N, C-alpha and C positions, 0 to 999 in steps of 0.2 A: 476528569474521569478518575485520576489517581486519588483525589480528595474524597470521592464518594464513600470510601470505606470508613471515613471518620464520622459519617452521619448515621444516626440510628434509623432514619426513615427518609425515603424519597417518594413523593407522590406524583400523580399524573392528573392534569386538569381534565382530560377526557374520561378519566375514571375517578372523578372527584369524590362521589359518595363512598366508593370502595376504598379510596385512599384515606378518607377520614376514618373509616372503620379500622383499617390497618394501623393508622397513626394512634388511634385511641388505645388499641391493645398494646402497641409497641412501647409507648411512653407512659401508659397507665393513667390516662385521663378518665375521669369518671363519666362525663357526658359531653358530647359535642352536638351542637345543633347549629343550623344556619338558615337564613332566609335570603333568597336571591335579591340582589340589589344592583342598580346601575347596569341593567342589561341593555345592550345596544338596540335601538329600535329597528334597525335594518342592517343588512349585509352589503349595502351599496358600495362602500369604500373597498371592502374586501373583494367584492366581485370585480370592480373596476381595476384594481391592482393586479389581480390574478388573470384578467383577460388580456393584459398587455405583456407580451413576451419579454420586453426589455425590463419592465418592473420585476417580473419573476426572476430573471437572471441576476438583477441587482440584489433582490431579497435573498436569494440563495447564496450569493457571494458573501454578503455581510454577515450571514448567519451560519456559515459553514461550520464553525466550531460548536455553536449551539446545536446544530443538527447532529453532529457527531456525538455529542453528549446525550442528546435525546435518544438517539438510536441505542446507545449503550444502556441507558436506563430502561427503555422499553424491551430490549432483547435480553438483558442479563439481570440488572438490579431489581426491577419491579417484580419479574416472575419469581425471583428468590423470596421476596417479601410475601408474595401470595402463598407460596408453598409453606413458609415458616408460620403463617397465620393458621393454616390448617383447613380441613375439609368444610368447616362451617362458614366459610367466608361468604358464599352466595346467600345462604340463609340469613346471616347477620346483616348483610347489605340490604336485603329485602326488608328486614325488621327495622333497620335504621331509616330506610326511605318511608316506611309506613308511619313512623312516629314523626319524622322530620317534615313530612308532607303538610302537617298542621302548622308549621312555623310560618309566621308572617313577620315582616320587619318590625312592626310595633311590639311584638313579643320580646324582642331583644332589648328594647328600651325600658321595659318594666322590671328588669332583673336588678337586684341590689348590686351585683358586681359591675354591671354596666354603669350605674349611677356613680359608683366609686371611681370607675375608670374616667368618666367624664369630669368628675370633680378634680381628680389628680391632674388630668390633662390641662384643664382650664386654670386651676389654682397654682400648679407647680410648674408643669412643663412649658406651657406657652410663655409665662413670664420669664422663665430661664432662657428660652430661645431668644426672646426679645432682648434680654440683657446681653447675650452673646453677640447678637447682631449689632447692637449699639457699640460694644467694645471693638468689634471688627471694623466698623465704620470710623471710629475715632482714631484708629491707627493710621 
């Protein structure tokens, strides 16, 4: 919680689109778009865990600090960011959703920046990681 003041922005998953709009304004990004990917096909695991009181107690215990941080963000940090954004937040989120609704995963792959990212990843980063693994294993 003490470190939150060092961050220019903190977003919330349950307010994902709104968080992206605030992030865009806060850090001056020109355009943000996304397409949903890897969505769980069902909530069976979640339902099973939350229906077992012992599992719920364990989850609450191991996530106590995370829960405290989350409450601080939802009660204090995020509302301040909403106010700082201004009165047009709801309108801007609606406009963002209207444009972003057209995004599909394939659109992301046809962008030149994505091609550059993949090339950098495959030609530079993956070989570097592999060299580091070999060095570590040799020791």
